[in-house]
N, CA, C and O atoms as a MOPAC input file, in Angstrom:
PM7 MOZYME 1SCF
protein

 N     -5.61100 1    16.82900 1     7.90500 1
 C     -5.36400 1    15.12000 1     6.77600 1
 C     -6.40300 1    14.33800 1     8.26200 1
 O     -7.35900 1    13.61500 1     7.98300 1
 N     -6.14300 1    14.53600 1     9.30000 1
 C     -6.57000 1    13.12300 1    10.28700 1
 C     -7.83600 1    13.21700 1    11.24800 1
 O     -8.28200 1    12.44600 1    12.09800 1
 N     -8.42800 1    15.04800 1    10.56100 1
 C     -9.14400 1    14.98000 1     9.84400 1
 C    -10.71900 1    13.91500 1     9.22000 1
 O    -11.73300 1    13.25100 1     9.43600 1
 N     -9.83500 1    14.47400 1     8.41200 1
 C    -10.07200 1    13.18500 1     6.98700 1
 C    -10.60500 1    11.68000 1     7.27300 1
 O    -11.60000 1    11.02600 1     6.95900 1
 N     -9.76900 1    11.53100 1     7.80900 1
 C     -9.33400 1    10.18200 1     7.92300 1
 C     -9.88700 1     9.76300 1     9.22500 1
 O     -9.78200 1     8.53600 1     9.23300 1
 N    -10.45000 1    10.17600 1    10.38700 1
 C    -11.38900 1     9.81900 1    11.12700 1
 C    -12.73700 1     9.47000 1    10.59600 1
 O    -13.40600 1     8.44100 1    10.67500 1
 N    -12.96100 1    10.75400 1     9.97200 1
 C    -14.41000 1    11.02800 1     9.34700 1
 C    -14.41600 1     9.47900 1     8.04300 1
 O    -15.43600 1     8.86600 1     7.72600 1
 N    -13.46200 1     9.28100 1     7.69000 1
 C    -13.60700 1     8.33500 1     6.31800 1
 C    -13.43300 1     6.74900 1     6.89000 1
 O    -13.92500 1     5.71000 1     6.44900 1
 N    -12.80500 1     6.90900 1     7.70100 1
 C    -12.87000 1     5.14600 1     8.81100 1
 C    -13.46700 1     5.08800 1     9.49700 1
 O    -13.50800 1     3.91500 1     9.86800 1
 N    -14.46900 1     6.03500 1    10.35900 1
 C    -15.24400 1     5.90900 1    11.80000 1
 C    -16.01500 1     4.43700 1    11.38300 1
 O    -16.14200 1     3.85000 1    10.30900 1
 N    -16.43300 1     4.16400 1    12.67500 1
 C    -16.99400 1     2.70900 1    13.23900 1
 C    -18.77300 1     2.71600 1    11.86600 1
 O    -19.44900 1     1.78500 1    11.42800 1
 N    -18.80700 1     3.33200 1    11.78300 1
 C    -20.10900 1     4.16200 1    10.96500 1
 C    -19.92700 1     3.20000 1     9.46300 1
 O    -20.47500 1     2.20100 1     8.99900 1
 N    -18.70000 1     4.25200 1     8.98500 1
 C    -18.30100 1     4.14400 1     7.78100 1
 C    -17.45500 1     2.75900 1     7.08900 1
 O    -17.59800 1     2.21300 1     5.99500 1
 N    -16.75500 1     2.53900 1     7.95200 1
 C    -15.94600 1     0.95600 1     8.03700 1
 C    -17.49400 1     0.07500 1     6.92700 1
 O    -17.42500 1    -0.19700 1     5.72900 1
 N    -18.35800 1    -0.09700 1     7.58900 1
 C    -19.52000 1    -1.25600 1     7.43000 1
 C    -19.03200 1    -0.94500 1     5.98700 1
 O    -18.14300 1    -1.58500 1     5.42600 1
 N    -19.57300 1    -0.09900 1     5.54900 1
 C    -20.08900 1     0.04500 1     4.17600 1
 C    -18.42400 1    -0.61000 1     3.23500 1
 O    -18.32700 1    -0.46100 1     2.01700 1
 N    -17.79600 1    -0.98800 1     3.69500 1
 C    -16.29400 1    -1.48300 1     3.33500 1
 C    -16.53800 1    -3.45300 1     3.08900 1
 O    -15.99300 1    -4.25500 1     2.33000 1
 N    -17.40400 1    -3.56900 1     3.94700 1
 C    -17.74200 1    -5.58400 1     3.46000 1
 C    -18.00400 1    -6.01800 1     2.67500 1
 O    -17.95800 1    -7.24600 1     2.73900 1
 N    -18.52200 1    -5.33800 1     1.21500 1
 C    -18.68900 1    -5.91400 1    -0.14900 1
 C    -16.75500 1    -6.07600 1    -0.77300 1
 O    -16.24100 1    -7.13700 1    -1.12700 1
 N    -16.12800 1    -4.85600 1    -0.74000 1
 C    -15.25600 1    -4.89700 1    -0.88900 1
 C    -14.09600 1    -5.67400 1    -0.21200 1
 O    -13.14400 1    -6.17300 1    -0.81000 1
 N    -14.27300 1    -5.69500 1     0.85200 1
 C    -13.38700 1    -6.78000 1     1.47400 1
 C    -13.65500 1    -8.06400 1     1.05400 1
 O    -12.78200 1    -8.76600 1     0.54500 1
 N    -14.76300 1    -8.42200 1     1.22100 1
 C    -15.05700 1    -9.71000 1     0.97100 1
 C    -14.53300 1    -9.80800 1    -0.90300 1
 O    -13.66900 1   -10.65800 1    -1.11900 1
 N    -14.95400 1    -9.11700 1    -1.95600 1
 C    -14.51100 1    -9.54700 1    -3.03700 1
 C    -12.79300 1    -9.43900 1    -3.00800 1
 O    -12.12300 1   -10.03600 1    -3.85100 1
 N    -12.20300 1    -8.64700 1    -1.98900 1
 C    -10.40700 1    -9.10400 1    -2.51700 1
 C    -10.60700 1   -10.06000 1    -1.29500 1
 O    -10.03500 1   -11.05900 1    -1.73100 1
 N    -10.92100 1   -10.30300 1    -0.40800 1
 C    -10.45100 1   -11.98700 1     0.59900 1
 C    -10.71100 1   -12.94900 1    -0.80500 1
 O     -9.86000 1   -13.82500 1    -0.96200 1
 N    -12.01700 1   -12.86300 1    -2.05000 1
 C    -12.50100 1   -14.35100 1    -2.37700 1
 C    -11.10000 1   -14.19700 1    -3.58600 1
 O    -10.57900 1   -15.23700 1    -3.98800 1
 N    -10.72200 1   -13.18800 1    -3.95400 1
 C     -9.47400 1   -12.89100 1    -5.10700 1
 C     -8.57700 1   -13.64000 1    -4.40900 1
 O     -8.22400 1   -14.75600 1    -4.79000 1
 N     -8.04000 1   -12.93100 1    -3.06700 1
 C     -6.99600 1   -13.62800 1    -2.73200 1
 C     -6.69300 1   -15.12500 1    -2.73600 1
 O     -5.76100 1   -15.83800 1    -3.10700 1
 N     -8.02100 1   -15.31000 1    -2.09700 1
 C     -8.09700 1   -17.25300 1    -1.80900 1
 C     -7.42300 1   -17.66800 1    -2.83000 1
 O     -6.32800 1   -18.22700 1    -2.87800 1
 N     -8.43100 1   -17.23800 1    -3.97200 1
 C     -8.32700 1   -18.36700 1    -5.46400 1
 C     -6.69000 1   -18.29300 1    -5.80300 1
 O     -6.00400 1   -19.27900 1    -6.06800 1
 N     -6.33500 1   -17.26800 1    -5.75500 1
 C     -5.00400 1   -16.86700 1    -6.42600 1
 C     -4.00200 1   -17.89200 1    -5.98600 1
 O     -3.32100 1   -18.59900 1    -6.72900 1
 N     -4.00700 1   -17.86700 1    -3.96200 1
 C     -3.15500 1   -18.32000 1    -3.15500 1
 C     -3.61600 1   -19.82000 1    -3.64800 1
 O     -2.81200 1   -20.39400 1    -4.38300 1
 N     -4.56000 1   -20.35600 1    -3.39000 1
 C     -5.26200 1   -22.08300 1    -4.07000 1
 C     -4.67500 1   -22.29100 1    -5.33500 1
 O     -4.12400 1   -23.39000 1    -5.39200 1
 N     -4.58400 1   -21.51100 1    -6.54600 1
 C     -4.39700 1   -22.15900 1    -7.73100 1
 C     -2.78400 1   -21.95900 1    -8.15700 1
 O     -2.24900 1   -22.78400 1    -8.89700 1
 N     -1.98600 1   -20.69700 1    -7.58800 1
 C     -0.50000 1   -20.77000 1    -7.19700 1
 C     -0.10600 1   -20.17100 1    -6.00200 1
 O      0.08400 1   -19.00100 1    -5.66800 1
 N      0.01400 1   -21.82400 1    -5.13200 1
 C      0.76300 1   -20.69600 1    -3.82600 1
 C      2.28700 1   -20.27000 1    -3.63300 1
 O      2.81300 1   -19.56500 1    -2.77300 1
 N      2.77300 1   -20.89500 1    -4.65300 1
 C      4.28400 1   -20.20100 1    -4.52200 1
 C      4.49100 1   -18.65200 1    -4.86200 1
 O      5.63600 1   -18.23100 1    -4.69500 1
 N      3.55000 1   -17.77700 1    -5.30500 1
 C      3.44400 1   -16.34500 1    -5.64200 1
 C      2.41500 1   -15.70200 1    -4.65300 1
 O      1.74300 1   -14.74000 1    -5.02700 1
 N      2.31100 1   -16.11500 1    -3.65200 1
 C      1.70900 1   -15.57200 1    -2.43900 1
 C      2.05900 1   -14.40400 1    -2.31600 1
 O      1.31700 1   -13.54700 1    -2.79500 1
 N      3.10900 1   -14.05800 1    -1.74200 1
 C      3.50800 1   -12.77100 1    -1.76300 1
 C      3.22100 1   -11.82500 1    -2.97500 1
 O      2.93000 1   -10.64100 1    -2.80100 1
 N      3.27900 1   -12.17300 1    -3.72100 1
 C      2.73000 1   -11.02700 1    -5.17100 1
 C      1.21100 1   -10.90500 1    -5.19900 1
 O      0.66600 1   -10.00900 1    -5.84400 1
 N      0.58800 1   -11.73500 1    -4.55600 1
 C     -0.71200 1   -11.87200 1    -4.48000 1
 C     -1.73300 1   -11.05900 1    -2.88400 1
 O     -2.91700 1   -10.81800 1    -2.65000 1
 N     -0.25300 1   -10.87200 1    -2.05100 1
 C     -1.37300 1    -9.88000 1    -1.19800 1
 C     -0.44300 1    -8.52300 1    -1.20900 1
 O     -0.60900 1    -7.82000 1    -0.21200 1
 N      0.28700 1    -8.15100 1    -1.94800 1
 C      0.80600 1    -6.99400 1    -2.71500 1
 C     -0.22900 1    -6.89300 1    -3.26600 1
 O     -0.84900 1    -5.96000 1    -2.75600 1
 N     -0.76800 1    -7.35400 1    -4.04600 1
 C     -1.71200 1    -6.85500 1    -4.65100 1
 C     -3.24400 1    -6.78900 1    -4.54100 1
 O     -4.16700 1    -6.26400 1    -5.16300 1
 N     -3.06700 1    -7.63600 1    -3.36600 1
 C     -5.00000 1    -7.31300 1    -2.66900 1
 C     -4.86900 1    -5.74500 1    -1.85300 1
 O     -5.70500 1    -4.84900 1    -1.73500 1
 N     -3.58000 1    -5.84100 1    -1.40700 1
 C     -3.59800 1    -4.68700 1    -0.53200 1
 C     -3.61000 1    -3.48300 1    -0.98500 1
 O     -4.05700 1    -2.52400 1    -0.35600 1
 N     -3.00900 1    -3.42200 1    -2.36800 1
 C     -3.04900 1    -2.09300 1    -2.87600 1
 C     -4.13700 1    -2.05400 1    -3.63000 1
 O     -4.44400 1    -0.90100 1    -3.93000 1
 N     -5.03000 1    -3.10300 1    -4.16900 1
 C     -6.18600 1    -3.22500 1    -4.97100 1
 C     -7.28400 1    -2.51200 1    -3.44600 1
 O     -7.82400 1    -1.41000 1    -3.54200 1
 N     -7.35300 1    -2.96800 1    -2.78600 1
 C     -8.71500 1    -2.80300 1    -1.14400 1
 C     -7.80600 1    -1.39900 1    -0.80700 1
 O     -8.42600 1    -0.72700 1     0.01700 1
 N     -6.84800 1    -0.92200 1    -1.10100 1
 C     -6.59400 1     0.83700 1    -0.46500 1
 C     -7.23400 1     1.91400 1    -1.49700 1
 O     -7.89300 1     2.92900 1    -1.27400 1
 N     -6.68400 1     1.16700 1    -3.02400 1
 C     -7.38600 1     1.71100 1    -4.59700 1
 C     -9.13600 1     1.77500 1    -4.12400 1
 O     -9.65000 1     2.76000 1    -3.59500 1
 N     -9.54000 1     1.05800 1    -4.30900 1
 C    -10.64200 1     0.89100 1    -3.80100 1
 C    -11.47800 1     1.73000 1    -2.84600 1
 O    -12.40700 1     2.44700 1    -3.22000 1
 N    -10.95700 1     1.54500 1    -1.19400 1
 C    -11.45600 1     1.95900 1    -0.58000 1
 C    -11.37500 1     3.66000 1    -0.69100 1
 O    -12.39400 1     4.33000 1    -0.52300 1
 N     -9.75200 1     4.43100 1    -1.06100 1
 C     -9.53200 1     5.74000 1    -0.97200 1
 C    -10.24600 1     6.37000 1    -2.44600 1
 O    -10.76400 1     7.48700 1    -2.42700 1
 N    -10.22400 1     5.76500 1    -3.36400 1
 C    -10.46900 1     6.06900 1    -4.81800 1
 C    -11.55200 1     5.68100 1    -5.58600 1
 O    -11.67000 1     6.14400 1    -6.72100 1
 N    -12.64100 1     4.62800 1    -4.98300 1
 C    -13.54100 1     4.17300 1    -5.52900 1
 C    -12.67800 1     3.38000 1    -6.85300 1
 O    -13.02300 1     3.62100 1    -8.01000 1
 N    -11.72400 1     2.57900 1    -6.60600 1
 C    -11.14000 1     2.27500 1    -7.80600 1
 C    -11.93400 1     0.63500 1    -8.12500 1
 O    -12.61100 1     0.18500 1    -7.20000 1
 N    -11.85800 1     0.07600 1    -9.00000 1
 C    -12.54300 1    -1.20400 1    -8.98100 1
 C    -11.40800 1    -2.39600 1    -8.71800 1
 O    -10.19400 1    -2.19300 1    -8.73500 1
 N    -11.97800 1    -3.53900 1    -8.49800 1
 C    -11.18200 1    -4.31700 1    -7.56400 1
 C    -10.25500 1    -4.78100 1    -8.70900 1
 O    -10.78800 1    -5.30200 1    -9.68800 1
 N     -8.44900 1    -4.58600 1    -8.65700 1
 C     -8.28600 1    -5.19000 1    -9.83900 1
 C     -7.53800 1    -6.63900 1    -9.38900 1
 O     -7.34100 1    -6.94100 1    -8.21200 1
 N     -7.14800 1    -7.49800 1   -10.57300 1
 C     -7.23900 1    -8.87200 1   -10.07300 1
 C     -6.19300 1    -9.03400 1   -10.82900 1
 O     -6.47500 1   -10.01700 1   -11.51400 1
 N     -5.10200 1    -8.64800 1   -11.13900 1
 C     -3.85600 1    -8.89700 1   -11.85800 1
 C     -2.35600 1    -8.36100 1   -11.10600 1
 O     -2.19700 1    -7.18700 1   -10.76900 1
 N     -1.51200 1    -9.22300 1   -10.95100 1
 C     -0.35900 1    -8.16100 1   -10.42700 1
 C      0.11500 1    -7.67500 1   -11.22500 1
 O      0.98200 1    -6.82100 1   -11.04200 1
 N     -0.26100 1    -8.02400 1   -12.29700 1
 C      0.96500 1    -7.16800 1   -13.90100 1
 C      0.05000 1    -5.69500 1   -14.41300 1
 O      0.38500 1    -5.01400 1   -15.38200 1
 N     -1.06200 1    -5.42600 1   -13.59300 1
 C     -1.40000 1    -3.89500 1   -13.66200 1
 C     -0.88300 1    -2.98500 1   -13.31300 1
 O     -0.52500 1    -2.88200 1   -12.14000 1
 N     -0.65100 1    -1.92000 1   -14.32000 1
 C      0.46300 1    -1.31000 1   -14.21900 1
 C      0.16000 1    -0.05100 1   -12.55400 1
 O      0.98300 1     0.58100 1   -11.89200 1
 N     -1.19600 1    -0.15100 1   -12.44000 1
 C     -1.46800 1     0.70100 1   -11.21400 1
 C     -0.68600 1     0.22500 1    -9.36000 1
 O     -0.17200 1     0.73800 1    -8.36600 1
 N     -1.31400 1    -1.71300 1   -10.22200 1
 C     -0.59900 1    -2.47400 1    -8.72000 1
 C      0.90100 1    -2.12500 1    -8.85900 1
 O      1.37200 1    -2.02800 1    -7.72600 1
 N      1.76800 1    -1.91500 1    -9.74600 1
 C      3.09000 1    -1.91300 1   -10.35600 1
 C      3.78300 1    -0.82300 1    -9.97100 1
 O      5.00600 1    -0.92600 1    -9.87800 1
 N      3.13200 1     0.43000 1    -9.67300 1
 C      3.47400 1     1.80000 1    -9.31900 1
 C      2.68700 1     1.99700 1    -8.29600 1
 O      2.88800 1     3.16500 1    -7.96100 1
 N      1.81400 1     1.47600 1    -7.52600 1
 C      2.41200 1     1.16900 1    -6.29600 1
 C      3.16500 1     0.69000 1    -5.18800 1
 O      3.57900 1     1.22300 1    -4.15900 1
 N      3.24300 1    -0.59600 1    -5.72700 1
 C      4.18400 1    -1.36500 1    -4.79900 1
 C      5.69400 1    -0.42500 1    -5.34600 1
 O      6.41000 1    -0.38000 1    -4.34600 1
 N      6.19500 1     0.09400 1    -6.17600 1
 C      7.11100 1     0.71700 1    -6.93200 1
 C      7.13600 1     2.20000 1    -5.51100 1
 O      8.02300 1     2.50200 1    -4.71400 1
 N      6.42600 1     2.50500 1    -5.63100 1
 C      6.61500 1     3.54100 1    -4.87700 1
 C      6.52900 1     2.79500 1    -3.19800 1
 O      7.55700 1     2.72000 1    -2.52400 1
 N      5.64100 1     2.45700 1    -2.84900 1
 C      6.22600 1     1.83800 1    -1.82400 1
 C      7.10400 1     0.92800 1    -1.27300 1
 O      7.07300 1     0.66400 1    -0.07100 1
 N      7.93900 1     0.38900 1    -2.09800 1
 C      9.47000 1     0.23300 1    -2.47600 1
 C     10.23200 1     0.95100 1    -1.99700 1
 O     10.96400 1     0.63800 1    -1.05800 1
 N     10.19900 1     2.36300 1    -2.70800 1
 C     11.32600 1     3.85500 1    -3.04600 1
 C     11.33600 1     4.11700 1    -0.82300 1
 O     12.24900 1     4.12600 1     0.00300 1
 N      9.32100 1     4.33000 1    -0.68800 1
 C      9.66100 1     5.14600 1     0.40900 1
 C      9.95600 1     4.25800 1     1.82800 1
 O     10.05600 1     4.84300 1     2.90600 1
 N     10.12000 1     2.36300 1     1.67700 1
 C     10.78300 1     1.43100 1     2.37300 1
 C     12.25500 1     1.74200 1     2.23400 1
 O     13.03100 1     1.72500 1     3.18900 1
 N     12.52000 1     1.96500 1     1.25700 1
 C     14.25100 1     2.00500 1     1.42200 1
 C     14.83700 1     3.37900 1     1.62600 1
 O     16.02400 1     3.52500 1     1.91400 1
 N     13.82900 1     4.59100 1     1.44600 1
 C     14.30200 1     5.96700 1     2.51200 1
 C     14.38400 1     6.06300 1     3.78100 1
 O     15.24300 1     6.69700 1     4.39500 1
 N     13.36500 1     5.34500 1     4.30200 1
 C     13.50000 1     5.27900 1     5.90900 1
 C     14.46000 1     3.94600 1     6.69000 1
 O     14.73400 1     3.64800 1     7.85200 1
 N     14.75600 1     3.40100 1     5.37000 1
 C     15.99700 1     2.81000 1     5.90400 1
 C     17.15600 1     3.41600 1     7.43200 1
 O     17.74700 1     4.47900 1     7.24500 1
 N     17.33000 1     2.83500 1     8.52500 1
 C     18.56800 1     4.27400 1     9.24200 1
 C     20.17400 1     3.89100 1     8.56600 1
 O     20.91800 1     2.91500 1     8.46900 1
 N     20.14900 1     5.01600 1     8.27200 1
 C     21.99800 1     4.74700 1     8.03700 1
 C     22.01800 1     5.30600 1     6.27300 1
 O     23.02400 1     5.78100 1     5.74800 1
 N     20.71800 1     5.12100 1     5.58100 1
 C     21.04100 1     5.48400 1     4.61300 1
 C     21.43900 1     6.69000 1     3.91200 1
 O     21.51200 1     6.52500 1     2.69400 1
 N     21.68000 1     7.69200 1     4.27000 1
 C     21.91300 1     9.32300 1     3.44800 1
 C     23.56100 1     9.74600 1     4.71400 1
 O     24.20600 1     9.14100 1     5.57100 1
 N     23.56100 1    10.21000 1     4.49700 1
 C     25.06200 1    10.54400 1     4.49700 1
 C     24.94700 1    11.53500 1     6.18700 1
 O     26.04500 1    11.78900 1     6.68300 1
 N     24.16900 1    11.84500 1     6.67200 1
 C     23.32200 1    13.06800 1     7.19900 1
 C     23.96600 1    11.87000 1     8.65400 1
 O     24.79600 1    11.86800 1     9.56300 1
 N     23.23300 1    11.26400 1     8.23600 1
 C     22.85800 1    10.27200 1     9.51600 1
 C     24.42400 1     9.72900 1    10.81000 1
 O     24.41500 1     9.47400 1    12.01400 1
 N     25.59300 1     9.75800 1     9.73600 1
 C     26.86300 1     9.58900 1    10.15900 1
 C     27.69900 1    10.96100 1    10.35300 1
 O     28.68800 1    10.97200 1    11.08600 1
 N     27.17400 1    12.34900 1     9.53000 1
 C     27.76800 1    13.27700 1    10.38800 1
 C     26.60800 1    14.21900 1    10.59400 1
 O     26.19100 1    14.87900 1     9.64200 1
 N     26.02800 1    14.32000 1    11.88100 1
 C     25.24500 1    14.85900 1    12.08200 1
 C     25.62800 1    16.53200 1    12.36400 1
 O     24.89000 1    16.97500 1    13.24400 1
 N     26.42700 1    17.38100 1    11.92500 1
 C     26.98900 1    18.39000 1    11.90000 1
 C     26.00000 1    18.59600 1    10.52800 1
 O     24.98600 1    19.29200 1    10.57300 1
 N     26.32000 1    18.09000 1     9.66000 1
 C     25.54500 1    18.49600 1     8.38100 1
 C     24.16000 1    18.88200 1     8.56700 1
 O     23.87600 1    19.96800 1     8.06100 1
 N     23.40400 1    18.38500 1     9.05100 1
 C     22.39500 1    18.92300 1     9.46200 1
 C     21.42900 1    20.23400 1     9.58300 1
 O     20.21800 1    20.45400 1     9.58700 1
 N     23.11000 1    21.26700 1     9.71800 1
 C     22.76700 1    22.59200 1    10.32700 1
 C     23.32100 1    23.13100 1     8.85500 1
 O     23.04500 1    24.32700 1     8.94600 1
 N     23.92700 1    22.95800 1     7.57800 1
 C     24.53900 1    22.78000 1     6.53700 1
 C     23.03600 1    23.77500 1     5.73100 1
 O     21.90800 1    23.29000 1     5.81700 1
 N     23.24300 1    25.02300 1     5.06400 1
 C     22.10700 1    24.58900 1     4.33600 1
 C     22.15000 1    24.17200 1     2.90800 1
 O     23.15900 1    23.89800 1     2.26000 1
 N     20.61700 1    24.15900 1     2.41500 1
 C     21.05500 1    23.52700 1     1.72900 1
 C     20.52700 1    24.22800 1     0.18300 1
 O     19.94900 1    23.96100 1    -0.87100 1
 N     20.93400 1    24.87800 1     0.63900 1
 C     21.39100 1    26.33100 1    -0.85900 1
 C     22.67800 1    26.87900 1    -0.62900 1
 O     23.12800 1    27.73800 1    -1.38700 1

């Protein structure tokens, strides 16, 4: 996977993302100027849309209510919550690491 990332995001290939970055920047600036109170949602949309367009060739997503954006943000939220220290019982009882799962 590291090799694929190195090849896909090398200095020469990143130049090809200029149009996609500018499109997302224009959408983001427009949204923030129209309704500045919801800027957090706009940044979530812009980040997810940029990742989807660069990695998978998905067209730019302009709505925060798009099901794809909601799925990406939901997944990111679950991963973030799972990474909090102390979430699982094994953190409180280190000996549990040696108990077989089956």
